[in-house]
C-alpha atoms as one frame of an Amber mdcrd trajectory, in Angstrom:
protein
  -3.385  17.225 -23.309  -1.879  14.547 -21.075  -1.573  11.073 -22.537  -3.687
   8.277 -21.124  -2.011   5.332 -19.397  -2.450   2.300 -21.637   0.354  -0.175
 -20.803   1.836  -1.705 -17.678   5.235  -0.707 -16.329   7.586  -3.713 -16.279
  10.858  -4.599 -14.575  13.875  -5.357 -16.768  16.733  -6.284 -14.455  17.492
  -3.181 -12.375  15.445  -0.922 -14.689  11.795  -0.184 -15.386  10.325  -0.096
 -18.876   7.102   1.037 -20.487   6.282  -0.194 -23.990   9.876  -1.418 -24.227
  11.334   2.020 -23.435  13.074   3.144 -20.217  10.663   4.399 -17.561  11.974
   6.822 -14.939  10.279   6.922 -11.547  10.093  10.559 -10.527   7.360  12.154
  -8.497   5.907  12.534  -5.041   4.755  10.688  -1.936   1.183  12.019  -1.969
  -0.274   9.578   0.515  -3.130  11.941   1.337  -4.722  12.425  -2.058  -7.498
   9.858  -1.549  -8.016  10.315   2.183  -8.531  14.018   2.874 -11.911  14.665
   1.273 -10.570  16.178  -1.932 -12.995  16.794  -4.763 -12.134  15.361  -8.165
 -11.165  18.869  -9.289  -8.761  19.163  -6.368  -7.290  15.746  -7.190  -6.775
  16.945 -10.764  -4.903  20.017  -9.521  -2.619  17.882  -7.337  -1.727  15.455
 -10.128  -1.442  18.226 -12.718   1.042  20.093 -10.503   3.155  16.947 -10.116
   3.021  16.204 -13.850   4.094  19.751 -14.705   7.339  19.234 -12.753   8.094
  16.192 -14.932   6.651  13.742 -12.433   5.686  10.290 -13.680   4.800   8.425
 -10.495   2.991   9.061  -7.206   3.013   6.897  -4.090  -0.330   6.916  -2.268
  -2.152   5.042   0.476  -4.439   2.134  -0.371  -5.418   1.657   3.262  -7.165
   3.348   6.136  -8.403   0.970   8.830 -11.002   2.446  11.201 -13.183   1.259
  14.078 -15.822   3.950  13.547 -16.971   5.304  10.192 -15.725   8.835   9.605
 -14.331  10.639   6.585 -12.560   8.639   3.891 -11.651   5.077   4.865 -11.303
   1.690   3.189 -12.094  -0.838   5.909 -14.308  -0.644   9.001 -13.792  -3.036
  11.925 -16.535  -4.286  14.264 -14.652  -6.392  16.773 -12.665  -8.891  14.747
 -14.903  -8.520  11.678 -13.744  -6.127   8.924 -16.011  -4.681   6.231 -14.656
  -3.138   3.043 -15.973   0.326   2.202 -16.979   0.146  -1.467 -18.852   3.449
  -1.356 -18.153   7.081  -2.140 -15.842   7.500   0.858 -14.008   4.264   0.076
 -13.118   2.410  -3.095 -15.375   4.574  -5.266 -13.270   7.508  -4.127 -10.087
   5.640  -5.021 -11.574   5.098  -8.475 -11.554   8.905  -8.705  -7.890   8.984
  -7.639  -7.030   6.594 -10.452  -9.065   8.522 -13.020  -7.359  11.774 -12.066
  -3.890  10.248 -12.138  -4.593   8.687 -15.517  -5.799  11.984 -16.961  -2.445
  13.502 -16.020  -0.329  10.538 -17.206   0.708   9.681 -13.649   1.142   6.126
 -12.413   0.457   5.103  -8.826   2.410   3.059  -6.304  -0.362   1.851  -3.990
   0.655   1.044  -0.401  -1.552  -1.584   1.240  -0.909  -1.138   4.974   1.114
   0.855   7.489   3.566  -0.049  10.253   2.440   2.881  12.370  -0.566   3.215
  14.699  -4.276   3.611  14.153  -4.664   2.946  10.442  -2.798  -0.226   9.477
  -1.059  -3.232  11.026  -1.878  -2.332  14.631  -5.603  -2.323  13.875  -5.455
  -5.892  12.539  -3.540  -7.101  15.596  -5.685  -5.223  18.121  -9.010  -6.207
  16.585  -8.229  -9.858  15.903  -5.898 -10.764  18.772  -6.576  -8.085  21.371
  -4.977  -4.802  22.330  -1.409  -4.993  23.546  -0.505  -8.092  21.571   2.903
  -8.034  19.846   3.072  -5.847  16.762   5.041  -8.495  14.850   2.131 -10.947
  15.041   0.921  -9.079  11.968   3.609 -10.939  10.011   3.155 -14.381  11.525
  -0.279 -15.036  13.025  -2.430 -17.067  10.586  -5.679 -15.223  11.384  -4.063
 -11.846  10.834  -2.380 -12.912   7.602  -5.690 -14.307   6.309  -7.521 -11.058
   7.113  -4.892  -8.984   5.374  -4.952 -11.260   2.333  -8.726 -10.883   2.141
  -8.303  -7.105   2.118  -5.514  -7.181  -0.451  -7.529  -9.485  -2.718 -10.305
  -6.900  -3.011  -7.858  -4.217  -4.143  -5.845  -6.394  -6.482  -8.851  -7.930
  -8.216 -10.591  -4.575  -8.558  -7.622  -3.016 -10.349  -5.842  -5.985 -11.927
  -6.433  -4.615 -15.445  -5.638  -0.990 -14.570  -2.278   0.148 -16.020  -2.404
   3.440 -14.124  -1.197   1.433 -11.140   2.592   1.164 -11.305   2.665  -1.485
  -8.616   1.524  -2.712  -5.223   3.591  -1.828  -2.156   3.083  -4.291   0.692
   3.522  -1.867   3.588   4.761   1.524   4.674   8.017   1.055   6.607   7.500
  -2.510   7.918   9.433  -3.220  11.118   9.355  -5.736  13.970   8.014  -3.030
  16.276   5.438  -0.291  15.902   4.889   2.815  17.970   4.052   0.835  21.149
   7.234  -1.290  20.984   5.131  -4.378  21.860   7.032  -7.336  20.456   7.089
 -11.097  20.797  10.841 -11.014  21.241  11.255 -13.509  18.414  10.814 -11.242
  15.395  13.853 -11.012  13.152  14.497  -9.729   9.670  13.630 -13.247   8.490
  10.152 -12.868  10.009   9.528  -9.880   7.775  11.159 -11.251   4.646   9.213
 -14.528   5.007   6.030 -12.456   5.196   7.148 -10.583   2.083   7.551 -13.871
   0.220   4.108 -15.019   1.347   2.343 -11.789   0.420   4.144 -11.113  -2.850
   3.469 -14.679  -4.021  -0.171 -14.270  -3.045  -0.534 -11.035  -5.001   1.232
 -12.477  -8.023  -1.165 -15.449  -7.948  -3.975 -12.937  -8.470  -2.257 -10.333
 -10.633   0.538 -10.935 -13.121   0.262  -7.416 -14.550   1.638  -5.302 -11.749
   4.937  -5.009  -9.938   5.122  -5.754  -6.212   7.428  -3.948  -3.779   8.035
  -3.996  -0.040   8.058  -0.367   1.120  10.841  -0.900   3.635  13.660   1.340
   4.800  16.315  -1.080   3.626  19.214   1.352   3.716  19.319   1.455   7.523
  22.034  -0.624   9.173  21.785  -0.059  12.903  23.951  -2.052  15.294  22.288
  -4.545  17.645  18.782  -4.238  16.229  16.533  -6.483  14.148  13.978  -3.741
  13.621  14.580  -3.325   9.898  14.092  -5.788   7.079  17.690  -5.767   5.882
  20.726  -5.537   8.157
């Protein structure tokens, strides 16, 4: 029988530890496990298969922004007003994801928003500031930052005592531009890293148990572009 998760993974310099012993991150990017209508039995199969390969950790989405209620989603927007979905197609369903991961001794990296269209950053910008506004306003506009912090607070406070969560990941592939290439023209890597400092400090003010990561593609080094967080 798989062991239950009982302690938090910690950072020790460049290494991770669990109960004072080295912890190896090995697993899968199963972003879909909480968002495709899986039953709890099907979730168990997915995590069991990963665990049987020696997997310890799964990265999964903790976001799905929608403007009309359909399927599994976590936040519904009506104009500039967002409403968290606490029900069976929202956070209650993510409770099932956690329970299934825990039963298979898997820890979760939970990603809190997405650089790409229709389910993450672009929804905040479009709904709060209007369609066609620069993508990078997600990182700098006070109203957008406040809305995202409100969303993040719900997740972090709900699971602050849950050791099955390995850590919070701020975003999937954050860049100055999204799929529309709408940009203010002033976004630089500093814009993104300043946002990282703001958001990671905010999360840590609510949750000292969990690790916080960025979710960037930091190994890219493309000439004459500021699109990536590290150049």
